[in-house]
Biopython code that builds the backbone (N, CA, C, O; Angstrom):
import numpy as np
from Bio.PDB.StructureBuilder import StructureBuilder

atoms = [
    (1, "MET", "N", (-61.102, 31.291, 60.870)),
    (1, "MET", "CA", (-60.154, 31.020, 62.161)),
    (1, "MET", "C", (-59.008, 30.275, 62.066)),
    (1, "MET", "O", (-57.974, 30.578, 62.662)),
    (2, "PHE", "N", (-59.125, 29.317, 61.353)),
    (2, "PHE", "CA", (-58.007, 28.351, 61.440)),
    (2, "PHE", "C", (-57.200, 28.908, 59.811)),
    (2, "PHE", "O", (-57.884, 29.570, 59.030)),
    (3, "ASN", "N", (-56.472, 28.730, 59.636)),
    (3, "ASN", "CA", (-55.162, 28.709, 58.508)),
    (3, "ASN", "C", (-55.007, 27.726, 57.866)),
    (3, "ASN", "O", (-54.036, 27.769, 57.110)),
    (4, "LEU", "N", (-55.710, 26.639, 57.859)),
    (4, "LEU", "CA", (-55.130, 25.161, 57.158)),
    (4, "LEU", "C", (-54.658, 25.609, 56.097)),
    (4, "LEU", "O", (-55.057, 26.617, 55.513)),
    (5, "LYS", "N", (-53.654, 24.798, 55.723)),
    (5, "LYS", "CA", (-52.974, 24.544, 54.158)),
    (5, "LYS", "C", (-53.116, 23.168, 53.418)),
    (5, "LYS", "O", (-53.370, 22.058, 53.888)),
    (6, "PRO", "N", (-52.953, 23.439, 52.518)),
    (6, "PRO", "CA", (-53.100, 21.948, 51.949)),
    (6, "PRO", "C", (-52.089, 21.106, 52.014)),
    (6, "PRO", "O", (-50.983, 21.577, 51.751)),
    (7, "PRO", "N", (-52.173, 19.792, 52.342)),
    (7, "PRO", "CA", (-50.808, 18.922, 53.068)),
    (7, "PRO", "C", (-49.562, 19.338, 51.880)),
    (7, "PRO", "O", (-49.816, 19.757, 50.751)),
    (8, "PHE", "N", (-48.517, 19.166, 52.302)),
    (8, "PHE", "CA", (-47.568, 19.663, 51.621)),
    (8, "PHE", "C", (-47.117, 18.888, 50.477)),
    (8, "PHE", "O", (-46.573, 19.475, 49.541)),
    (9, "ARG", "N", (-47.317, 17.405, 50.452)),
    (9, "ARG", "CA", (-47.150, 16.437, 49.469)),
    (9, "ARG", "C", (-47.889, 17.014, 48.198)),
    (9, "ARG", "O", (-47.478, 17.237, 47.060)),
    (10, "MET", "N", (-49.234, 17.190, 48.843)),
    (10, "MET", "CA", (-50.455, 17.494, 47.752)),
    (10, "MET", "C", (-49.858, 19.101, 47.115)),
    (10, "MET", "O", (-49.877, 19.267, 45.895)),
    (11, "MET", "N", (-49.478, 19.932, 47.796)),
    (11, "MET", "CA", (-48.704, 21.264, 47.415)),
    (11, "MET", "C", (-47.553, 20.785, 46.024)),
    (11, "MET", "O", (-47.630, 21.193, 44.865)),
    (12, "ILE", "N", (-46.723, 20.002, 46.484)),
    (12, "ILE", "CA", (-45.917, 19.449, 45.680)),
    (12, "ILE", "C", (-46.214, 18.950, 44.441)),
    (12, "ILE", "O", (-45.592, 19.379, 43.469)),
    (13, "ALA", "N", (-47.181, 17.998, 44.293)),
    (13, "ALA", "CA", (-47.757, 17.214, 43.224)),
    (13, "ALA", "C", (-48.628, 18.692, 42.533)),
    (13, "ALA", "O", (-48.480, 18.985, 41.347)),
    (14, "ASN", "N", (-49.386, 19.392, 43.327)),
    (14, "ASN", "CA", (-49.953, 20.582, 42.643)),
    (14, "ASN", "C", (-49.216, 21.239, 41.709)),
    (14, "ASN", "O", (-49.629, 21.716, 40.652)),
    (15, "SER", "N", (-47.731, 21.247, 42.285)),
    (15, "SER", "CA", (-46.973, 22.669, 41.551)),
    (15, "SER", "C", (-46.863, 21.767, 40.375)),
    (15, "SER", "O", (-47.093, 22.555, 39.458)),
    (16, "PHE", "N", (-46.655, 20.612, 39.830)),
    (16, "PHE", "CA", (-46.754, 19.755, 38.528)),
    (16, "PHE", "C", (-47.546, 20.051, 37.281)),
    (16, "PHE", "O", (-47.143, 19.724, 36.165)),
    (17, "ARG", "N", (-48.771, 20.728, 37.516)),
    (17, "ARG", "CA", (-50.004, 21.002, 37.302)),
    (17, "ARG", "C", (-49.760, 21.661, 35.665)),
    (17, "ARG", "O", (-50.504, 21.435, 34.711)),
    (18, "ASP", "N", (-48.803, 22.323, 35.649)),
    (18, "ASP", "CA", (-48.228, 22.848, 34.635)),
    (18, "ASP", "C", (-47.340, 22.181, 33.359)),
    (18, "ASP", "O", (-47.022, 22.619, 32.254)),
    (19, "GLU", "N", (-47.104, 20.929, 34.047)),
    (19, "GLU", "CA", (-46.602, 20.345, 33.262)),
    (19, "GLU", "C", (-44.862, 20.426, 32.831)),
    (19, "GLU", "O", (-44.201, 19.995, 31.886)),
    (20, "GLN", "N", (-44.520, 21.309, 34.214)),
    (20, "GLN", "CA", (-43.139, 21.910, 34.017)),
    (20, "GLN", "C", (-42.348, 20.998, 34.998)),
    (20, "GLN", "O", (-42.669, 20.632, 36.128)),
    (21, "PRO", "N", (-40.927, 20.652, 34.079)),
    (21, "PRO", "CA", (-40.710, 19.883, 35.166)),
    (21, "PRO", "C", (-39.543, 20.596, 36.366)),
    (21, "PRO", "O", (-39.169, 21.738, 36.100)),
    (22, "ARG", "N", (-39.157, 20.142, 37.253)),
    (22, "ARG", "CA", (-38.955, 20.771, 38.306)),
    (22, "ARG", "C", (-37.880, 19.483, 39.402)),
    (22, "ARG", "O", (-37.940, 18.254, 39.412)),
    (23, "ASN", "N", (-37.089, 20.324, 40.111)),
    (23, "ASN", "CA", (-36.001, 19.233, 41.234)),
    (23, "ASN", "C", (-36.583, 19.981, 42.498)),
    (23, "ASN", "O", (-37.294, 20.985, 42.439)),
    (24, "ALA", "N", (-36.206, 19.393, 43.558)),
    (24, "ALA", "CA", (-36.027, 19.747, 44.735)),
    (24, "ALA", "C", (-36.195, 20.882, 44.976)),
    (24, "ALA", "O", (-37.253, 21.333, 45.413)),
    (25, "GLN", "N", (-34.833, 21.768, 44.651)),
    (25, "GLN", "CA", (-33.932, 23.184, 45.154)),
    (25, "GLN", "C", (-35.147, 24.038, 44.689)),
    (25, "GLN", "O", (-35.438, 25.020, 45.372)),
    (26, "SER", "N", (-36.158, 23.634, 43.159)),
    (26, "SER", "CA", (-36.972, 24.476, 42.324)),
    (26, "SER", "C", (-38.092, 24.476, 43.254)),
    (26, "SER", "O", (-38.664, 25.542, 43.485)),
    (27, "LEU", "N", (-38.500, 23.302, 43.861)),
    (27, "LEU", "CA", (-39.913, 23.326, 44.628)),
    (27, "LEU", "C", (-39.799, 24.397, 45.878)),
    (27, "LEU", "O", (-40.667, 25.225, 46.154)),
    (28, "LEU", "N", (-38.599, 24.219, 46.549)),
    (28, "LEU", "CA", (-38.110, 24.619, 47.731)),
    (28, "LEU", "C", (-38.572, 26.174, 47.520)),
    (28, "LEU", "O", (-39.238, 26.848, 48.307)),
    (29, "ASP", "N", (-37.963, 26.625, 46.057)),
    (29, "ASP", "CA", (-38.036, 28.145, 45.834)),
    (29, "ASP", "C", (-39.446, 28.750, 46.000)),
    (29, "ASP", "O", (-39.804, 29.781, 46.569)),
    (30, "GLU", "N", (-40.173, 27.758, 45.302)),
    (30, "GLU", "CA", (-41.594, 27.861, 44.797)),
    (30, "GLU", "C", (-42.560, 27.658, 45.996)),
    (30, "GLU", "O", (-43.781, 27.695, 45.846)),
    (31, "LEU", "N", (-42.189, 27.524, 46.734)),
    (31, "LEU", "CA", (-43.157, 26.602, 48.071)),
    (31, "LEU", "C", (-42.660, 27.658, 49.409)),
    (31, "LEU", "O", (-43.377, 27.538, 50.402)),
    (32, "ARG", "N", (-41.516, 28.668, 49.527)),
    (32, "ARG", "CA", (-41.140, 28.870, 50.145)),
    (32, "ARG", "C", (-41.973, 29.841, 50.707)),
    (32, "ARG", "O", (-42.230, 29.336, 51.799)),
    (33, "ASP", "N", (-42.582, 30.955, 50.658)),
    (33, "ASP", "CA", (-43.714, 31.511, 50.973)),
    (33, "ASP", "C", (-44.924, 30.836, 51.525)),
    (33, "ASP", "O", (-45.641, 31.625, 52.140)),
    (34, "GLU", "N", (-45.312, 29.755, 51.491)),
    (34, "GLU", "CA", (-46.438, 29.518, 52.167)),
    (34, "GLU", "C", (-45.634, 28.195, 53.226)),
    (34, "GLU", "O", (-46.056, 27.886, 54.340)),
    (35, "TYR", "N", (-44.648, 27.687, 52.674)),
    (35, "TYR", "CA", (-44.545, 26.575, 53.803)),
    (35, "TYR", "C", (-43.067, 26.569, 54.365)),
    (35, "TYR", "O", (-42.595, 25.572, 54.912)),
    (36, "GLY", "N", (-42.298, 27.867, 54.176)),
    (36, "GLY", "CA", (-41.241, 28.401, 54.835)),
    (36, "GLY", "C", (-41.085, 28.002, 56.045)),
    (36, "GLY", "O", (-40.052, 27.410, 56.356)),
    (37, "SER", "N", (-41.835, 28.188, 56.734)),
    (37, "SER", "CA", (-41.816, 28.556, 58.283)),
    (37, "SER", "C", (-41.833, 27.008, 58.881)),
    (37, "SER", "O", (-41.179, 26.762, 59.894)),
    (38, "GLU", "N", (-42.638, 25.932, 58.191)),
    (38, "GLU", "CA", (-42.624, 24.626, 58.866)),
    (38, "GLU", "C", (-41.242, 23.668, 58.858)),
    (38, "GLU", "O", (-40.226, 23.826, 58.183)),
    (39, "ARG", "N", (-41.484, 22.852, 59.623)),
    (39, "ARG", "CA", (-40.145, 21.964, 60.174)),
    (39, "ARG", "C", (-39.704, 20.816, 59.082)),
    (39, "ARG", "O", (-38.659, 20.173, 58.984)),
    (40, "GLN", "N", (-41.336, 20.808, 58.025)),
    (40, "GLN", "CA", (-40.897, 19.202, 56.887)),
    (40, "GLN", "C", (-40.265, 20.231, 55.857)),
    (40, "GLN", "O", (-39.812, 19.702, 54.842)),
    (41, "PHE", "N", (-40.143, 21.777, 55.957)),
    (41, "PHE", "CA", (-39.793, 22.490, 55.094)),
    (41, "PHE", "C", (-38.504, 22.342, 54.676)),
    (41, "PHE", "O", (-37.890, 23.406, 54.599)),
    (42, "THR", "N", (-37.808, 21.204, 54.338)),
    (42, "THR", "CA", (-36.308, 20.935, 54.029)),
    (42, "THR", "C", (-36.009, 20.193, 52.629)),
    (42, "THR", "O", (-36.867, 19.526, 52.051)),
    (43, "LYS", "N", (-34.945, 20.345, 52.238)),
    (43, "LYS", "CA", (-34.654, 19.677, 50.972)),
    (43, "LYS", "C", (-35.016, 18.126, 51.308)),
    (43, "LYS", "O", (-35.960, 17.563, 50.754)),
    (44, "SER", "N", (-34.335, 17.604, 52.088)),
    (44, "SER", "CA", (-34.660, 16.076, 52.368)),
    (44, "SER", "C", (-35.766, 15.706, 52.075)),
    (44, "SER", "O", (-36.022, 14.815, 51.265)),
    (45, "HIS", "N", (-36.817, 16.578, 52.922)),
    (45, "HIS", "CA", (-38.142, 16.136, 52.730)),
    (45, "HIS", "C", (-38.713, 16.071, 51.543)),
    (45, "HIS", "O", (-39.044, 14.993, 51.050)),
    (46, "VAL", "N", (-38.917, 17.382, 50.870)),
    (46, "VAL", "CA", (-38.745, 17.475, 49.427)),
    (46, "VAL", "C", (-38.517, 16.267, 48.694)),
    (46, "VAL", "O", (-39.461, 15.658, 48.193)),
    (47, "GLU", "N", (-37.134, 15.811, 48.579)),
    (47, "GLU", "CA", (-36.873, 14.798, 47.997)),
    (47, "GLU", "C", (-37.631, 13.919, 48.013)),
    (47, "GLU", "O", (-38.326, 13.663, 47.029)),
    (48, "ASN", "N", (-37.703, 13.061, 49.426)),
    (48, "ASN", "CA", (-38.656, 12.124, 50.106)),
    (48, "ASN", "C", (-39.927, 11.962, 48.970)),
    (48, "ASN", "O", (-40.153, 11.133, 48.088)),
    (49, "HIS", "N", (-40.512, 12.975, 49.369)),
    (49, "HIS", "CA", (-41.843, 13.420, 48.774)),
    (49, "HIS", "C", (-41.930, 13.348, 47.165)),
    (49, "HIS", "O", (-42.875, 12.771, 46.627)),
    (50, "LEU", "N", (-40.990, 13.906, 46.486)),
    (50, "LEU", "CA", (-40.946, 13.755, 45.197)),
    (50, "LEU", "C", (-40.729, 12.068, 44.810)),
    (50, "LEU", "O", (-41.055, 11.605, 43.717)),
    (51, "MET", "N", (-40.083, 11.210, 45.988)),
    (51, "MET", "CA", (-39.611, 10.084, 45.527)),
    (51, "MET", "C", (-40.896, 8.810, 45.853)),
    (51, "MET", "O", (-40.948, 7.661, 45.415)),
    (52, "SER", "N", (-41.813, 9.508, 46.746)),
    (52, "SER", "CA", (-43.302, 8.663, 46.724)),
    (52, "SER", "C", (-44.295, 8.959, 45.969)),
    (52, "SER", "O", (-45.306, 8.271, 45.829)),
    (53, "LEU", "N", (-43.988, 10.315, 45.283)),
    (53, "LEU", "CA", (-44.844, 10.896, 44.137)),
    (53, "LEU", "C", (-44.313, 9.672, 42.986)),
    (53, "LEU", "O", (-45.071, 8.757, 42.663)),
    (54, "LYS", "N", (-43.404, 9.755, 42.625)),
    (54, "LYS", "CA", (-42.865, 9.151, 41.340)),
    (54, "LYS", "C", (-43.093, 7.341, 42.091)),
    (54, "LYS", "O", (-43.438, 6.529, 41.233)),
    (55, "ALA", "N", (-42.954, 6.862, 43.269)),
    (55, "ALA", "CA", (-43.210, 5.273, 43.342)),
    (55, "ALA", "C", (-45.048, 5.328, 42.901)),
    (55, "ALA", "O", (-45.421, 4.641, 41.950)),
    (56, "VAL", "N", (-45.633, 5.820, 43.347)),
    (56, "VAL", "CA", (-46.854, 5.413, 43.086)),
    (56, "VAL", "C", (-47.644, 6.044, 41.560)),
    (56, "VAL", "O", (-48.814, 5.964, 41.184)),
    (57, "GLY", "N", (-46.733, 6.519, 41.089)),
    (57, "GLY", "CA", (-47.134, 6.968, 38.982)),
    (57, "GLY", "C", (-47.486, 8.306, 39.180)),
    (57, "GLY", "O", (-48.101, 8.738, 38.205)),
    (58, "ILE", "N", (-47.284, 9.363, 40.331)),
    (58, "ILE", "CA", (-47.804, 10.442, 39.688)),
    (58, "ILE", "C", (-46.865, 11.326, 38.739)),
    (58, "ILE", "O", (-47.165, 11.963, 37.730)),
    (59, "LEU", "N", (-45.633, 11.162, 39.383)),
    (59, "LEU", "CA", (-44.551, 12.114, 38.799)),
    (59, "LEU", "C", (-43.736, 10.710, 38.202)),
    (59, "LEU", "O", (-44.001, 9.522, 38.388)),
    (60, "ARG", "N", (-42.730, 11.301, 37.476)),
    (60, "ARG", "CA", (-41.797, 10.526, 36.548)),
    (60, "ARG", "C", (-40.637, 11.245, 36.668)),
    (60, "ARG", "O", (-40.657, 12.329, 37.251)),
    (61, "ASP", "N", (-39.376, 10.687, 36.084)),
    (61, "ASP", "CA", (-38.288, 11.069, 35.712)),
    (61, "ASP", "C", (-38.383, 11.807, 34.524)),
    (61, "ASP", "O", (-39.077, 11.306, 33.639)),
    (62, "PHE", "N", (-37.728, 13.108, 34.259)),
    (62, "PHE", "CA", (-37.477, 13.926, 33.234)),
    (62, "PHE", "C", (-36.075, 13.850, 32.687)),
    (62, "PHE", "O", (-35.624, 13.376, 31.643)),
    (63, "ASP", "N", (-35.601, 14.378, 33.572)),
    (63, "ASP", "CA", (-33.670, 14.365, 33.288)),
    (63, "ASP", "C", (-32.886, 14.187, 34.492)),
    (63, "ASP", "O", (-33.433, 13.658, 35.459)),
    (64, "ALA", "N", (-32.056, 14.441, 34.541)),
    (64, "ALA", "CA", (-31.130, 14.922, 35.851)),
    (64, "ALA", "C", (-29.814, 15.392, 35.350)),
    (64, "ALA", "O", (-29.446, 15.180, 34.195)),
    (65, "GLU", "N", (-28.937, 16.189, 36.449)),
    (65, "GLU", "CA", (-27.966, 16.814, 36.012)),
    (65, "GLU", "C", (-26.532, 16.570, 37.034)),
    (65, "GLU", "O", (-26.787, 16.842, 38.207)),
    (66, "ILE", "N", (-25.401, 16.210, 36.850)),
    (66, "ILE", "CA", (-24.683, 16.307, 37.692)),
    (66, "ILE", "C", (-23.961, 17.460, 38.406)),
    (66, "ILE", "O", (-23.135, 17.991, 37.662)),
    (67, "THR", "N", (-24.012, 17.844, 39.279)),
    (67, "THR", "CA", (-23.369, 19.527, 39.852)),
    (67, "THR", "C", (-21.618, 19.099, 39.956)),
    (67, "THR", "O", (-20.940, 18.072, 39.931)),
    (68, "GLU", "N", (-21.407, 20.560, 40.083)),
    (68, "GLU", "CA", (-19.719, 20.260, 40.218)),
    (68, "GLU", "C", (-19.288, 19.494, 41.122)),
    (68, "GLU", "O", (-18.253, 18.920, 40.783)),
    (69, "SER", "N", (-19.730, 19.198, 42.342)),
    (69, "SER", "CA", (-19.446, 18.103, 43.602)),
    (69, "SER", "C", (-19.960, 16.808, 43.206)),
    (69, "SER", "O", (-20.145, 15.915, 44.032)),
    (70, "GLY", "N", (-20.123, 16.719, 42.356)),
    (70, "GLY", "CA", (-20.493, 14.910, 41.689)),
    (70, "GLY", "C", (-22.147, 14.674, 42.030)),
    (70, "GLY", "O", (-22.672, 13.661, 41.569)),
    (71, "GLN", "N", (-22.937, 15.593, 42.818)),
    (71, "GLN", "CA", (-24.109, 15.082, 42.891)),
    (71, "GLN", "C", (-24.814, 15.010, 41.894)),
    (71, "GLN", "O", (-24.584, 15.698, 40.899)),
    (72, "LEU", "N", (-25.921, 14.066, 41.980)),
    (72, "LEU", "CA", (-27.122, 13.755, 40.919)),
    (72, "LEU", "C", (-28.476, 14.383, 41.363)),
    (72, "LEU", "O", (-29.104, 13.864, 42.286)),
    (73, "VAL", "N", (-28.908, 15.423, 40.759)),
    (73, "VAL", "CA", (-29.981, 16.448, 40.576)),
    (73, "VAL", "C", (-31.066, 15.756, 39.511)),
    (73, "VAL", "O", (-31.101, 15.919, 38.292)),
    (74, "PRO", "N", (-31.819, 15.049, 40.225)),
    (74, "PRO", "CA", (-33.327, 14.838, 39.160)),
    (74, "PRO", "C", (-34.137, 15.460, 39.350)),
    (74, "PRO", "O", (-34.577, 15.713, 40.471)),
    (75, "ARG", "N", (-34.714, 16.034, 37.914)),
    (75, "ARG", "CA", (-35.918, 16.435, 37.710)),
    (75, "ARG", "C", (-37.384, 15.483, 37.294)),
    (75, "ARG", "O", (-37.734, 14.684, 36.425)),
    (76, "TYR", "N", (-37.822, 15.995, 38.244)),
    (76, "TYR", "CA", (-39.322, 15.129, 37.742)),
    (76, "TYR", "C", (-40.487, 16.154, 36.899)),
    (76, "TYR", "O", (-40.523, 17.384, 36.893)),
    (77, "ILE", "N", (-41.500, 15.077, 36.133)),
    (77, "ILE", "CA", (-42.892, 15.832, 35.663)),
    (77, "ILE", "C", (-43.622, 14.989, 35.737)),
    (77, "ILE", "O", (-43.257, 13.825, 35.899)),
    (78, "ILE", "N", (-44.904, 15.369, 35.634)),
    (78, "ILE", "CA", (-45.961, 14.977, 36.527)),
    (78, "ILE", "C", (-46.571, 13.898, 35.027)),
    (78, "ILE", "O", (-46.207, 14.188, 33.888)),
    (79, "THR", "N", (-47.232, 13.045, 35.223)),
    (79, "THR", "CA", (-47.581, 11.706, 34.336)),
    (79, "THR", "C", (-49.367, 12.032, 33.787)),
    (79, "THR", "O", (-50.244, 12.693, 34.343)),
    (80, "PRO", "N", (-49.383, 11.350, 32.649)),
    (80, "PRO", "CA", (-50.774, 11.383, 32.815)),
    (80, "PRO", "C", (-51.540, 11.080, 33.443)),
    (80, "PRO", "O", (-52.626, 11.616, 33.224)),
    (81, "TYR", "N", (-51.452, 9.842, 34.837)),
    (81, "TYR", "CA", (-52.155, 9.438, 35.636)),
    (81, "TYR", "C", (-52.261, 10.394, 36.795)),
    (81, "TYR", "O", (-53.342, 10.463, 37.381)),
    (82, "GLY", "N", (-51.103, 11.244, 37.241)),
    (82, "GLY", "CA", (-50.822, 11.932, 37.826)),
    (82, "GLY", "C", (-51.684, 13.372, 37.564)),
    (82, "GLY", "O", (-52.442, 13.817, 38.425)),
    (83, "LYS", "N", (-51.524, 13.856, 36.613)),
    (83, "LYS", "CA", (-52.639, 14.866, 36.234)),
    (83, "LYS", "C", (-53.865, 14.265, 36.663)),
    (83, "LYS", "O", (-54.380, 14.616, 37.725)),
    (84, "GLY", "N", (-54.300, 13.523, 36.042)),
    (84, "GLY", "CA", (-56.131, 13.013, 36.536)),
    (84, "GLY", "C", (-56.747, 13.046, 37.642)),
    (84, "GLY", "O", (-57.915, 13.231, 37.982)),
    (85, "LYS", "N", (-54.878, 12.647, 38.637)),
    (85, "LYS", "CA", (-55.225, 12.664, 40.322)),
    (85, "LYS", "C", (-55.103, 13.480, 40.839)),
    (85, "LYS", "O", (-55.616, 13.513, 41.957)),
    (86, "ILE", "N", (-54.263, 14.778, 40.293)),
    (86, "ILE", "CA", (-54.411, 16.349, 40.683)),
    (86, "ILE", "C", (-55.824, 16.785, 40.556)),
    (86, "ILE", "O", (-56.463, 17.009, 41.584)),
    (87, "GLN", "N", (-56.373, 16.926, 39.378)),
    (87, "GLN", "CA", (-57.517, 17.415, 38.994)),
    (87, "GLN", "C", (-58.924, 16.383, 39.932)),
    (87, "GLN", "O", (-59.955, 16.883, 40.383)),
    (88, "GLU", "N", (-58.725, 15.619, 39.969)),
    (88, "GLU", "CA", (-59.903, 14.730, 41.168)),
    (88, "GLU", "C", (-59.801, 15.219, 42.564)),
    (88, "GLU", "O", (-60.642, 14.961, 43.425)),
    (89, "SER", "N", (-58.723, 15.947, 42.756)),
    (89, "SER", "CA", (-58.594, 16.064, 44.103)),
    (89, "SER", "C", (-58.875, 17.543, 44.133)),
    (89, "SER", "O", (-58.739, 18.106, 45.219)),
    (90, "CYS", "N", (-59.195, 18.145, 43.238)),
    (90, "CYS", "CA", (-59.568, 19.586, 43.677)),
    (90, "CYS", "C", (-60.842, 20.254, 43.159)),
    (90, "CYS", "O", (-61.128, 21.398, 43.514)),
]
sb = StructureBuilder()
sb.init_structure("model")
sb.init_model(0)
sb.init_chain("A")
sb.init_seg("    ")
for serial, (resi, resn, name, xyz) in enumerate(atoms, 1):
    if name == "N":
        sb.init_residue(resn, " ", resi, " ")
    sb.init_atom(name, np.array(xyz, "f"), 0.0, 1.0, " ", f" {name:<3s}", serial, name[0])
structure = sb.get_structure()
């Protein structure tokens, strides 16, 4: 009847279960098929979700690169705490 999807922030966190580092753009590419038509599906929203997940200890900084235009692009990875929280929620 209803085609309910998991909350966007939860899907972002869940994407890290494979313990591979990701940045906002890679998450946009990964989640486009499922969430691409939603208003919240923007790089800015994904970056905010990543910072929130980092603030509560689910993700941590992995590394960062500087683009040719001088923009810092951080990559994140899941923490052991975050992995436990994701497993609890599934």
